TIMARZA-740010 format. One line per 3 residues: their letters; for each residue x, y, z of N, C-alpha, C, CB. Coordinates in steps of 0.1 Angstrom, whole numbers, plus 5000, padded with zeros to 4 digits. Each point is the difference from the previous one (the first is absolute). Glycine has a CB too. Example, Ala and Ser with C-alpha at 12.3 -4.5 7.8 and 13.67 -1.06 7.14 Angstrom:
2
as	5132/4943/5078/4991/5012/5000/5009/5012/5000/4981/4988/5012  5015/5023/4981/5009/5011/5000/4992/5011/5008/5012/4994/4978
//
This chain:
317
mtd	5082/5200/5003/5001/4983/5008/5001/5005/5014/5014/4983/4981  4976/5011/5028/5005/5003/5014/5006/4991/5004/4985/5011/5006  5021/4993/5009/5014/4990/5004/4993/4988/5005/5019/5018/5008
piv	4991/4969/4989/4992/4987/5004/4998/4998/5014/5008/4989/4981  4977/5001/5020/4998/5000/5014/5002/4987/5004/4985/5018/4999  5018/4972/4994/5003/4987/4999/5014/4998/4992/4975/4995/5002
vae	5034/4999/5007/5017/5001/4993/5005/4987/4999/5007/5022/5012  4999/4968/4981/5008/4989/5003/5012/5001/4994/4982/4987/5002  5027/5012/5001/5013/4995/4993/5006/4986/5004/5006/5024/4999
glh	5000/4968/4990/5007/4990/5002/4994/4991/5010/5018/5012/4992  4968/4984/5006/4994/4991/5008/5005/4986/5000/4981/5015/4997  5023/4977/5008/5003/4986/5000/4992/4994/5011/5023/5003/4991
ksf	4976/4985/5003/4987/4989/5012/5003/4985/4995/4975/5017/5002  5029/4975/5004/5001/4986/4999/4995/4993/5009/5016/5004/4990  4973/4985/5008/4995/4990/5005/5005/4984/5000/4984/5017/4996
gtt	5026/4984/5009/5011/4988/5000/5009/4998/4986/4983/4988/5018  5015/5006/4976/5010/5004/4986/4992/5007/4987/5015/4977/5006  4970/5026/4998/4996/5007/4992/4997/5014/5000/4996/4982/4997
qal	5013/5023/4993/4998/5018/5002/4991/5004/4995/5020/5005/5001  4970/5000/5009/4989/5010/4994/5004/5014/4992/4987/4991/5020  5020/5016/4987/4999/5013/4998/5019/4999/4993/4976/5012/5022
rgl	5029/4997/4967/5013/4997/5000/5005/5014/4996/4998/4974/4994  5000/5036/5018/5006/5016/4996/4990/5009/4993/5025/4992/4997  4960/5007/5011/4990/5004/4996/5001/5015/5004/4988/4977/5001
dls	5008/5036/4988/5000/5008/5000/4983/5011/4997/5026/4988/4996  4971/5020/5010/4987/5002/5001/4999/5019/5001/4997/4971/5015  4995/5037/4979/4994/5011/5005/4988/5003/4997/5018/5007/4999
vpk	4975/4999/5012/4982/5004/4998/5001/5015/5001/4987/4979/5013  5010/5027/4982/4994/5013/5003/4987/4998/5007/5011/5010/4982  4992/5003/5028/4987/5003/5010/4987/5000/4993/5014/5013/5015
gtv	4975/4984/4986/4988/5000/4996/4998/4995/4985/4998/5017/5018  5008/4973/4979/4999/4994/4988/4994/4985/5003/5022/5015/4989  4974/4974/5001/4999/4988/5000/5012/4996/4990/4973/4999/5007
cgv	5039/4987/4999/5008/4994/4992/4992/4988/4999/5023/5011/5004  4974/4983/4989/4997/4986/4995/5015/4990/5000/4978/5012/4983  5021/4981/5026/5014/4990/4999/4996/4988/4994/5011/5008/5021
lgp	4991/4987/4966/5002/4990/4993/5011/4987/5000/4989/5018/4992  5006/4972/5006/5007/4990/4998/4995/4989/5003/5014/5012/5001  4997/4978/4991/4994/4986/4998/5002/4991/5016/5008/5000/4969
nga	4981/4993/5034/5003/4993/5013/5014/4995/5001/4977/4995/5002  5024/5006/5016/5011/4998/5001/5013/5009/4995/4985/4981/5000  5011/5035/4998/5013/5006/4992/4999/5010/5015/5000/5000/4963
gkt	4996/5002/5046/5004/5003/5013/4992/5014/5004/5027/4987/4997  4960/5013/5000/4991/5010/5001/4996/5003/5014/4994/4994/4978  5002/4993/5025/4995/5000/5014/5012/5003/5014/4982/4982/4986
tav	5030/5007/5008/5009/5003/5007/5004/5019/5004/5007/4972/4988  4993/5031/4997/5000/5016/5004/4988/5010/5009/5014/4997/4978  4980/4997/5017/4985/5008/5010/5003/4996/5015/4978/4996/4981
ril	5028/4991/5021/4998/4995/5016/5011/5012/5007/4994/4967/4996  5020/5031/4995/5009/5010/5007/4997/5014/5000/5015/4985/4997  4977/5029/4992/4997/5008/5004/4989/4999/5008/5011/5007/4984
atl	4981/4982/5021/4988/5000/5007/5007/5000/5018/4982/4985/4976  5033/5010/5019/5006/4997/5021/4999/4984/5000/4985/5025/5017  5006/4970/4974/4998/4985/5005/5008/4989/4999/4982/5007/4996
sdp	5031/5000/4998/5012/4991/4998/5012/5008/5002/4987/4985/4984  5025/5012/5014/5013/5008/4999/5010/4994/4989/4997/5007/5027  5006/5002/4967/5008/5002/4989/5011/4992/5003/4990/5021/4995
dag	5019/4968/5005/5013/4995/4995/5010/5013/4999/4987/4981/4986  5014/5028/5005/5005/5009/4996/4995/5010/4991/5012/4986/5006  4993/5027/4993/4991/5009/4994/4994/5009/5016/4993/4982/4972
har	5000/5029/5021/4992/5006/5011/4984/5008/4993/5027/5004/5016  4968/5002/4990/4984/5004/4993/4997/5007/5011/4989/4979/4986  5007/5036/5010/4993/5010/5009/4982/4997/4995/5024/5020/5001
vag	4966/4983/5008/4987/5006/4993/4994/5011/5011/4994/4976/4985  5003/5032/5007/4998/5014/5011/5012/5007/5009/4979/4990/5003  5030/5010/4989/5014/5004/5005/5006/4989/5013/4992/5028/4994
ydv	5003/4961/5009/5002/4995/5006/5009/4981/5000/4980/5022/5003  5029/4976/5002/5009/4986/4999/4992/4991/4999/5019/5004/5011  4974/4986/4982/4993/4990/5002/5002/4989/5014/5000/5006/4974
vre	5017/4995/5028/5006/4987/5008/5000/5013/5014/5020/4978/4979  4986/5030/5019/5007/5006/5016/4988/5009/5003/5030/5001/4997  4961/5006/4997/4986/5005/5002/4990/4993/4995/5009/5018/5001
agr	4987/4965/5002/4987/4994/4998/4989/5008/5003/5011/4981/5004  4992/5021/5010/4989/5008/5007/4992/5014/4995/5014/4989/5017  4995/5015/4978/4995/5014/4992/4994/4997/4987/5018/5013/5010
vre	4992/4978/4985/4989/4998/4983/4988/4994/5002/5019/4995/4985  4977/4995/5026/4988/4995/5000/4991/5011/5005/5009/4977/5002  4992/5030/5000/4992/5017/5008/4994/5002/4986/5020/5015/5021
kig	4990/4985/4969/4996/5008/4989/4998/4989/4990/5013/5022/5005  4981/4969/4995/4998/4988/4987/4987/4990/5006/5032/4998/4991  4962/5001/4996/4988/4989/5003/5003/4993/4991/4981/5010/5008
lag	5015/4977/4991/5003/4986/4994/4990/4994/4999/5020/4997/5007  4971/4995/4982/4993/4996/4996/5005/4988/4988/4987/5022/5010  5008/4968/4999/5005/4984/4994/4994/4998/4988/5001/4990/5021
qya	4999/4997/4974/4995/4995/4988/4987/4995/5006/5022/4995/4986  4976/5002/5025/4989/4991/5004/4990/5010/5015/5018/4972/4991  4967/5033/5011/4999/5004/5008/4999/4996/5014/4996/5010/4983
avd	5011/4998/5022/5006/4998/5014/4987/5003/5015/5028/5009/4985  4960/4996/5008/4989/5005/5011/4993/4986/5004/4993/5025/4989  5004/4979/5027/4991/4991/5006/4983/4998/4992/5016/5008/5022
evl	4983/4977/4974/4986/5003/4990/4986/4995/5011/5015/4992/4972  4992/5006/5041/4988/4997/5009/4996/5014/5003/5007/4976/5012  5004/5038/4988/4993/5009/5000/4995/5011/4995/5007/4991/5010
tgr	4984/5020/4990/4997/5004/4991/5009/5013/4993/4978/4988/5010  5021/5015/4977/5008/5010/4999/5003/5010/5008/4995/4995/4985  4999/5012/5024/5002/5015/5006/5005/4995/5012/4983/5015/4990
snl	5015/4969/5015/5010/4995/5009/5014/4996/4998/4982/4994/5007  5013/5003/4981/5019/4995/4998/5010/5016/4999/4993/4973/4980  5001/5036/5015/5003/5011/5002/5004/5010/5013/4989/4993/4981
rmf	5002/5004/5024/5003/5002/5015/5011/4995/5008/4979/5002/4998  5019/4985/5001/5011/4991/5007/5012/5004/4996/4987/4980/5000  5015/5026/4985/5015/4999/4993/5004/5015/5007/4997/4985/4973
grl	4997/5027/5029/5001/5010/5003/5003/4998/5015/4988/5009/4979  5003/4985/5028/5004/5001/5016/5015/4991/4999/4971/4999/5012  5032/4989/4982/5014/4993/5000/5010/5013/4992/4989/4968/4998
yhl	5008/5040/4995/5010/5014/4999/5000/5009/5010/4996/5001/4978  4999/4993/5034/4999/5009/5010/4995/5012/4999/5015/4990/5005  4970/5013/4987/4993/5012/5000/4990/4998/5011/5003/5005/4976
srh	4992/5007/5027/4993/4999/5009/4987/4997/4998/5014/5012/5007  4975/4980/5001/4987/4995/4998/4993/5011/4988/4999/4988/5029  5001/5022/4973/4991/5011/4994/5007/5003/4984/4992/5012/5026
eah	5022/4992/4976/5008/4998/4989/4999/4989/4992/5012/5012/5011  4987/4977/4993/4999/4987/4991/4991/4998/4993/5010/4990/5012  4976/5013/4996/4984/4999/4992/5004/5013/4992/4980/4989/5019
rra	5021/5021/4985/5001/5014/4990/5006/4995/4988/5003/5018/5018  5010/4976/4983/5007/4997/4985/4993/4987/4995/5027/5010/5006  4970/4981/5001/4988/4989/4994/4991/5003/4990/5000/4993/5020
del	4993/5019/4988/4985/5002/4992/5008/5010/4987/4977/5000/5025  5031/5005/4975/5008/5011/4991/5004/4992/4986/5011/5015/5022  4994/4971/4982/5011/4996/4991/4984/4991/4993/5033/4999/5015
ler	4960/4995/4994/4987/4992/4996/4993/5010/4984/4994/4991/5032  5000/5023/4977/4994/5007/4989/5011/5002/4991/4982/5012/5013  5029/4990/4985/5008/5005/4989/5000/4993/4986/5013/5006/5017
fgl	4993/4977/4992/4999/4990/4990/4989/4993/4995/5017/4999/5007  4971/5002/4996/4989/4999/4995/4994/4988/5011/5007/5009/4975  4998/4987/5034/4993/4984/5007/4991/5004/5012/5024/4983/4996
mea	4971/5033/5008/4991/5000/5011/4986/4995/4998/5013/5018/5007  4983/4980/4985/4987/4989/4995/5001/4987/5006/4998/5009/4976  5014/4987/5021/5008/4987/5007/5006/4997/5011/5002/5000/4983
adr	5000/5015/5027/5009/5001/5008/4996/4987/5013/5005/5028/4990  4980/4969/5015/4997/4996/5010/4996/4984/4996/4994/5024/5010  5009/4970/4979/5000/4990/4993/5013/4990/5006/4989/5016/4979
qva	5009/4970/5025/5011/4994/5001/5011/4999/4983/4984/4987/5025  5027/5016/4978/5012/4996/4992/4997/4985/4993/5016/5015/5017  4981/4980/4986/4996/4987/4996/4994/4998/4986/4996/4997/5023
gys	4991/5015/4980/4989/5000/4989/5009/5009/4987/4974/4998/5020  5034/5010/4980/5007/5009/4991/5006/4991/4989/5007/5017/5019  4991/4988/4967/5006/4997/4991/5015/5001/4999/4979/5005/4993
ggm	5026/4991/4998/5016/4997/4999/5006/5022/5002/4997/4967/4975  4994/5037/5015/5007/5012/4998/4998/5010/5013/4995/4995/4973  4992/5003/5033/4995/5006/5017/5014/4997/5007/4970/4992/5003
rrr	5031/4995/4998/5012/4994/5011/5010/5010/4995/4996/4970/5003  5011/5029/4984/5015/5002/4996/4997/5017/5004/5009/4978/4975  4981/5033/5024/4994/5013/5002/5001/5001/5014/4984/5000/4982
ldl	5015/4993/5029/4998/4997/5013/5016/5000/5006/4974/4986/4995  5030/5002/4998/5015/5003/5002/5008/5010/4997/4998/4981/4999  5001/5022/4987/5006/5012/4996/5001/5014/5013/4990/4990/4972
itc	4997/5010/5031/4997/5013/5009/5005/4998/5015/4977/5004/4984  5025/4982/5020/5006/4998/5012/5012/5005/5002/4988/4983/5000  5020/5018/4987/5014/5003/5002/5000/5016/5000/5009/4977/4989
lil	4980/5033/5010/5002/5012/4998/4991/5007/5013/5003/4997/4972  4994/4995/5037/4998/5007/5012/5009/5009/5005/4991/4982/5004  5022/5019/4993/5012/5004/5005/5003/5014/4991/5008/4975/5008
rpe	4985/5022/4977/5004/5011/4993/5017/5000/4996/4979/5012/5011  5022/4977/4984/5016/4994/4997/5006/5010/4985/4992/4969/5009  5017/5033/4996/5011/5010/4987/5000/4991/4986/5020/5011/5021
vlf	4983/4974/4985/5002/4988/4992/4994/4991/4999/5015/5004/5002  4979/4991/4992/4989/4988/4996/5006/4989/4994/4982/5016/4996  5021/4972/5008/5008/4989/4995/4984/4993/4994/5027/4998/5020
lde	4974/5000/4968/4989/4990/4997/5005/4988/4994/4984/5017/4997  5016/4971/5004/5006/4988/4994/4986/4989/4995/5025/5004/5017  4971/5003/4970/4992/4996/4989/4990/4998/5008/5014/4991/4983
ptt	4981/5022/5020/4986/5003/5004/4985/4994/4996/5016/5018/5001  4988/4978/4987/4985/4998/4989/5001/4980/4997/5001/5032/4982  5007/4964/5021/5003/4985/4999/4985/4994/5004/5027/5001/5007
gld	4969/4993/4977/4990/4992/5005/4984/5009/4998/5020/4986/5020  4980/5025/4980/4988/5010/4998/4999/5004/4985/5002/5010/5025  4979/4987/4972/4995/5004/4992/5004/5013/4993/4986/4986/5012
prs	5012/5019/4973/5003/5012/4997/4991/5011/5005/5009/4989/4981  4980/5009/5027/4994/5014/5005/5008/4999/5014/4972/5003/4988  5032/4990/5017/5005/4998/5016/5010/5008/4995/4993/4976/5013
rge	5021/5018/4978/5010/5003/4999/4998/5019/4997/5008/4971/4994  4986/5033/4995/4994/5013/5000/4997/5011/5012/4992/4985/4983  5001/5008/5027/5002/5006/5010/5011/5002/5010/4981/4995/4995
iwe	5026/4995/5003/5013/5000/5008/5008/5009/4998/5000/4981/5002  5002/5021/4983/5009/5009/4990/4994/5014/5007/5004/4983/4973  4985/5019/5024/4995/5013/5004/5001/5004/5012/4987/4998/4987
sir	5011/4998/5023/5008/4997/5016/5011/5003/5000/4990/4983/5007  5022/5012/4982/5012/5004/5004/5003/5015/4992/5007/4973/5004  4987/5026/4984/4998/5016/4997/4998/5011/5011/4989/4991/4980
elv	5001/5009/5026/4997/5008/5009/5014/5000/5012/4973/4995/4992  5027/4995/5013/5012/5000/5009/5017/5007/4991/4985/4974/5013  5016/5028/4977/5008/5008/4995/4999/5008/4996/5005/4990/4999
adg	4984/5017/4997/4996/5013/5000/4999/5008/5017/4987/4993/4975  5015/4998/5034/4998/5009/5013/5018/5001/5003/4971/4990/5012  5037/5005/4982/5013/4999/5000/5013/4990/5008/4988/5020/4996
ttv	4997/4968/5004/5009/4988/5002/5009/4994/4990/4984/4996/5015  5021/4998/4991/5013/4994/4991/4997/4985/4998/5020/5017/5010  4977/4975/4975/4997/4984/5004/5010/4995/4990/4972/4998/5009
llt	5033/4992/4996/5011/4991/4998/4991/4983/4992/5020/5015/5027  4975/4986/4964/4993/4993/4995/5006/4982/4993/4988/5028/4999  5009/4963/5007/5005/4989/4993/4988/4992/4994/5021/5000/5016
tqy	4976/4996/4971/4994/4995/4994/5003/4991/4988/4991/5016/5012  4996/4974/4987/5005/4990/4987/4993/5006/4986/5000/4976/5017  4990/5033/4986/4991/5007/4991/5006/5008/4996/4982/4997/5008
lde	5027/5001/4978/5004/5013/4992/4995/5011/4998/5007/4987/4991  4976/5008/5002/4991/5015/5001/4999/5008/5011/4988/4992/4987  5013/5001/5024/4997/5012/5016/5015/5005/4998/4981/4985/5023
adh	5029/5011/4978/5011/5008/4998/4999/5011/4991/5011/4983/5006  4984/5014/4981/4998/5010/4989/4991/5011/5002/5003/4983/4987  4986/5010/5019/4989/5011/5007/5006/5008/5011/4982/4984/4996
lad	5025/5011/5018/4997/5009/5004/5021/5006/5008/4963/4990/5003  5043/5001/4992/5014/5007/5004/5005/5011/4992/5005/4980/5008  5005/5029/4999/5005/5008/4993/5015/5001/4996/4982/5008/5009
dia	5024/4984/4996/5010/4991/4996/4996/4982/5001/5017/5022/5009  4994/4974/4988/5000/4984/4999/5015/4999/5003/4979/4993/4981  5022/4993/5027/5013/4997/5001/4998/4984/4996/5010/5020/5019
vid	4997/4972/4973/5003/4988/4993/5007/4995/5009/4999/5005/4978  5001/4982/5031/5008/4992/5008/5002/4986/4995/4992/5014/5017  5024/4983/4982/4998/4987/4993/5015/4993/5005/4984/5010/4976
hgr	5017/4981/5032/5009/4992/5004/5008/5008/5011/4999/4987/4977  4989/5024/5031/5004/5007/5014/5010/5014/4996/5000/4973/5014  4994/5029/4974/5010/5014/4995/4987/5008/4993/5029/4988/4993
via	4969/5024/5009/4993/5007/4995/5007/5003/4981/4993/5010/5029  5001/4985/4962/5007/5003/4988/4992/5009/4988/5012/4977/5006  4976/5025/4997/4992/5018/4996/4996/5004/5008/4993/4999/4983
tgp	5008/5016/5018/4990/5010/5006/4999/5009/4989/5005/4999/5027  4981/5004/4975/4995/5014/4990/4986/5001/4999/5018/4999/4985  4973/5010/5013/4988/5002/4998/4996/4989/4991/5001/5024/5005
pee	4984/4972/4996/4996/4989/4989/5000/5001/4986/4988/4996/5016  5014/5017/4980/5000/5004/4987/5014/5004/4995/4976/5008/5003  5033/4995/5009/5014/5000/4993/5006/4986/5001/5004/5024/5004
lka	4994/4966/5002/5002/4988/5000/4998/4992/4985/4993/5004/5025  4994/5000/4971/4993/4993/4986/5007/5009/4987/4971/4993/5012  5032/5019/4990/5007/5005/4993/5014/4994/5000/4985/5019/5002
tig	5021/4977/5002/5012/4993/5002/5005/4987/4987/4993/5006/5029  4998/4989/4974/4994/4988/4992/4997/5004/4982/4988/4991/5027  5008/5021/4969/4996/5002/4989/4988/4996/5001/5019/4999/4989
drl	4972/5008/4993/4988/4993/5000/4997/4988/4996/4997/5016/5000  4992/4981/5000/5000/4987/5000/4987/4998/4985/5008/4995/5034  4999/4997/4955/4991/5000/4986/4992/4985/5003/5019/5014/4978
dvt	4968/4992/5020/4990/4988/5001/4995/4998/4980/4986/5010/5035  5011/4978/4957/4998/4998/4990/4990/4986/4997/5022/5015/4998  4963/4987/4996/4992/4990/4994/5001/5000/4988/4986/5000/5014
lad	5013/4986/4984/5008/5000/4986/4978/4998/4995/5039/4982/5000  4966/5022/4989/4985/4996/4989/5001/4988/4993/4997/5023/4995  5015/4968/5003/4999/4985/5000/5013/4994/5008/4988/5001/4976
paa	5007/4989/5031/5008/4991/5009/5010/4993/4990/4981/4995/5019  5021/5004/4970/5010/4995/4989/5009/5007/5003/4989/4994/4984  5010/5021/5019/5014/5010/5000/5008/4996/5010/4991/5020/4991
lgs	5003/4972/5021/5006/5001/5009/5016/5002/5002/4979/4990/5002  5026/4998/4992/5015/5000/4996/5006/5009/4995/4997/4983/4999  4997/5028/4990/5007/5010/4999/4999/5010/5004/5003/4991/4989
avt	4988/5012/5021/4998/5013/5006/5006/4998/5013/4979/5006/4988  5027/4979/5022/5012/5000/5005/5012/5002/4990/4989/4987/5018  5009/5009/4977/5019/5003/4993/4998/5016/5000/5008/4975/4977
vls	4984/5038/5019/5000/5012/4995/5002/5005/5017/4983/5000/4972  5006/4993/5035/5001/5009/5015/5013/4996/5008/4972/5002/5003  5031/4983/4998/5015/4999/5003/5013/5010/4997/4991/4979/4998
sla	5009/5025/4988/5007/5008/4991/5001/5012/5008/4993/4990/4979  4993/5019/5021/4995/5015/5006/5010/4999/5018/4966/5001/4983  5026/4987/5025/5004/5005/5010/5010/4991/5006/4981/5012/5001
gte	5027/4978/4990/5014/4996/5008/4996/4988/5007/5010/5024/5005  4979/4969/4996/4998/4992/5011/4981/4992/4995/5021/5019/5020  4980/4969/4980/4988/4994/4998/4989/5005/5002/5011/4985/5003
ptt	4978/5016/4991/4987/5004/5007/4993/4987/5008/4995/5019/4980  4995/4986/5028/4992/4987/5007/4987/5000/4990/5007/5003/5030  4991/4987/4971/4987/4994/4991/4986/4999/5010/5019/4983/4983
ads	4972/5025/5021/4985/4996/5005/4994/4989/4993/4996/5024/5006  5004/4977/4984/4991/4988/4987/5010/5000/4987/4970/5006/5006  5021/4993/4988/5006/5000/4984/4999/5012/4991/4994/4978/5000
vrl	5000/5034/5005/4998/5010/4996/5003/5011/5009/4986/4989/4988  5018/5011/5025/5007/5010/5007/5011/4998/5002/4984/5004/5008  5025/5006/4995/5014/5000/5004/5003/5014/5006/5006/4983/4981
svp	5006/5020/5030/4997/5006/5008/5017/4996/5000/4970/5003/5009  5040/5013/4992/5015/4996/5006/5001/5019/5002/5014/4969/4983  4998/5030/5025/5003/5015/5003/5010/5004/4990/4995/4998/5026
lpg	5003/5016/4971/5010/5008/4991/5012/5005/5009/4980/5007/4983  5031/4993/5010/5010/5010/5011/5000/5010/4995/5016/4987/5008  4984/5023/5002/4998/5017/5000/4986/5006/4996/5025/5001/4994
sgf	4976/5006/5002/4984/5008/4993/5000/5006/4988/4994/5006/5020  5016/4991/4970/5001/5006/4989/4990/4996/4990/5023/5002/5005  4971/4986/4998/4990/4992/4990/4988/5008/4996/5007/4980/5011
rla	4989/5021/4978/4985/5005/4996/4993/4987/4993/5006/5027/4995  4983/4976/5006/4991/4989/4997/5000/4998/4984/4984/5005/5022  5015/5008/4971/5002/5000/4983/5012/4990/4998/4991/5027/4994
eiv	5021/4975/5011/5010/4990/4997/5001/4985/5000/5006/5017/5005  4985/4984/5008/4996/4979/5006/4995/5000/4984/4986/4994/5036  5003/5011/4966/4988/4999/4986/5006/4994/4991/4988/5019/5002
rel	5023/4992/4992/5008/4998/4983/5008/4985/5004/5007/5032/4991  5003/4969/5019/5006/4987/5002/4988/4987/4996/5019/5013/5022  4971/4986/4984/4993/4990/5002/4993/4996/4985/4999/5007/5026
dra	4998/5005/4963/4994/4999/4991/5008/4996/4991/4987/5012/5007  5029/4991/4995/5012/4998/4991/5001/4983/4998/5015/5025/5011  4981/4971/5004/5001/4987/5003/4987/4989/4993/5013/5010/5022
gva	4978/4995/4972/4987/4998/5000/4990/4995/5014/5008/4996/4975  4991/5012/5030/4998/4998/5017/4986/5010/4998/5029/4998/5015  4957/4999/4983/4992/5002/5004/4996/5001/5015/4999/4994/4979
aad	4998/5024/5028/4998/4996/5010/4985/5005/5005/5026/4999/5001  4962/4997/5009/4992/5003/5000/5002/5014/5011/4992/4975/4990  5018/5025/5016/5002/5007/5010/5016/5005/5006/4977/4987/5002
vsl	5025/5021/4995/5016/5003/5010/5000/5014/5006/5017/4985/4985  4986/5013/5030/5000/5013/5006/5014/4998/5011/4971/5006/4998  5034/5006/5007/5008/5003/5009/4997/5002/5015/5007/5008/4981
rrp	4998/4987/5030/4995/5005/5011/5011/4997/5008/4977/4998/4996  5021/5011/5015/5005/5001/5012/5001/4984/5004/4989/5027/5006  5022/4968/5003/4998/4982/5005/4992/5005/5017/5031/4984/4988
tld	4962/5004/5014/4997/4998/5013/5009/4998/5009/4983/4993/4993  5013/5015/5020/5013/4995/5011/5001/4984/5002/4996/5022/5014  4993/4969/4982/5003/4989/5002/5011/4993/4990/4978/5001/5012
evf	5020/5005/4979/5015/4997/4985/5006/5011/5006/4991/4992/4973  5017/5017/5032/5009/5005/5007/5008/4989/5014/4983/5025/4992  5008/4971/5015/5002/4990/5008/5006/4989/4997/4986/5008/5008
lrl	5009/4986/4983/5003/4987/4994/5017/5003/4993/4969/4992/4994  5030/5017/4998/5016/5006/4994/5008/4998/5012/4994/5020/4983  5004/4988/5026/5010/5004/5012/5001/4985/5013/4992/5032/4996
tgp	5001/4963/5003/5003/4988/5007/5000/4987/4993/4992/5012/5016  5006/4986/4971/5000/4986/4992/5014/4998/5000/4979/5003/4983  5026/4983/5011/5011/4997/4995/5010/5010/4996/4988/4982/4996
sdq	5025/5012/5013/5012/5012/5000/5002/5006/4984/5014/4986/5023  4984/5002/4967/5003/5008/4983/4987/5013/5001/5009/4973/4979  4983/5022/5029/4988/5014/4994/5000/5009/5007/4985/4988/4991
keh	5021/5014/5024/4997/5011/5006/5006/5015/4994/5000/4982/5020  4995/5027/4986/5009/5008/4997/4993/5012/5012/5008/4992/4969  5004/5013/5034/5001/5007/5017/4998/5016/4994/5023/4981/5017
vr	4969/5028/4988/5000/5009/5002/5002/5009/5014/4991/4992/4981  5016/5018/5017/5004/5007/5008/4998/4998/5016/4998/5012/4979
//
């Protein structure tokens, strides 16, 4: 594993009586995508704002690309890009004019700003729309343009705060592909998102934040493995629902959820269960199953387990 390019240790931040961060720790290796997940109000955006030098912590410290985000904020800003939830481009200008304007604002020469704008438009599939007003762009095109305005100076670290909010599946896929290209070129991406499938597809590592702290970290598959496999059962007869609930509760140590009168699902502790044994237990109870399957839990299920009511939470390293 490479040395971390983003490090946060013991970050605290309060707004009045509200504690947004309560000792947040985070480490992001260079050249990876870190997906930051958490319920609304968990502290995700506050953490990003501190790392991007837009806000100072009350306590703790953080470094980005080797520079302290408070004492060396100017140097940090030279190394990062930031795209918020909503496109910040000028809708009256064309796509090309937007990029040229940002290039000049970043103190590039006129020639270099023009060259870099054309390079980015070509690379991210916007050259055909380059001379159209941004007001006529689709939502996905606007988000892509907003994303590439952050790339004019080739940032080492790119902070993306819910970059695909409100986009249709095709546009989300285009943004995902753009992010993969950036990481392939060596950019480190810290991504906050409400779409857990997005984190599952893009993130090398995930940090789950709840109540201002990181409560779980690890690759998506590793986090899924920590809560064991999930057992899904479809009954042949709805009348057997009660007996099936009893059997599955005994196996799992917790009551299964029921999607309807014939479909049940329950997490299994550990990974030592075999389908044949489960089917035999159901048969002994007189429960006929149309289908029985073991599967790895989804990231949604991991997230809900980690951030649900306190009696259901499981904290992972």
